[in-house]
C-alpha positions, 0 to 999 in steps of 0.5 A, spaced: 317 278 565 317 271 569 312 269 574 313 264 579 309 263 585 304 269 584 310 274 584 313 277 578 321 276 578 325 282 576 328 282 569 335 285 570 337 281 576 341 275 576 336 269 577 340 267 584 338 274 587 331 275 583 328 268 586 329 272 593 323 276 591 319 270 593 316 270 600 320 264 603 326 263 598 332 266 601 339 266 598 341 259 600 334 256 598 335 260 591 342 257 590 340 250 592 334 250 587 338 252 582 343 247 583 338 242 583 335 244 576 341 246 573 341 253 571 347 257 572 346 262 578 349 268 574 344 268 568 340 274 568 332 273 568 331 276 562 336 271 558 332 265 562 329 260 557 322 258 557 324 251 559 328 253 565 323 258 567 318 252 568 323 247 571 324 253 576 317 253 577 316 246 578 322 245 583 319 251 587 312 248 587 314 241 589 319 243 594 319 249 598 313 252 602 312 259 599 307 265 599 300 264 601 301 257 604 307 260 608 304 266 610 298 262 613 302 257 617 306 263 620 299 266 622 297 260 625 303 259 629 302 266 632 295 264 633 296 258 637 301 261 641 296 267 643 291 262 644 295 258 649 297 264 653 304 263 653 309 269 654 311 269 646 304 269 645 302 275 649 308 279 646 305 278 639 299 281 642 302 287 645 306 288 639 313 288 643 319 284 641 318 277 642 325 274 642 328 277 648 331 284 645 331 290 650 325 295 650 328 301 653 331 303 647 331 300 640 324 297 639 322 303 634 321 298 628 316 294 633 313 299 636 312 303 630 317 309 631 313 311 638 318 316 641 316 315 649 322 319 652 322 325 657 322 331 653 319 328 646 312 331 646 313 336 651 310 343 651 314 349 652 315 352 659 308 354 661 306 361 664 306 361 672 
């Protein structure tokens, strides 16, 4: 199993797709890196030679910000928004959508699947 940037890359996937398991590397960056290194994007990870794996590792380390460094910079950007008190920072603090999405419906992923509709946690008809 090939290990790049602290992530175990899956063996049975094409290298083009397998590189996307690294945080910060999407499909377009993966294609660009493979073109620069000169590795066939259709080759499986298990068939990758050690020399090619080292080339990929070096290229990713020098050209792309990935994993811990990227997570840290994202966290610092959100912290800066909170400190200056801007709207986006307040939305991050409240755990609500930041980019203008509607909140009456369709925010289940951000709110953690909290159902706040009229009949959702209601008791049965109370005795009068």
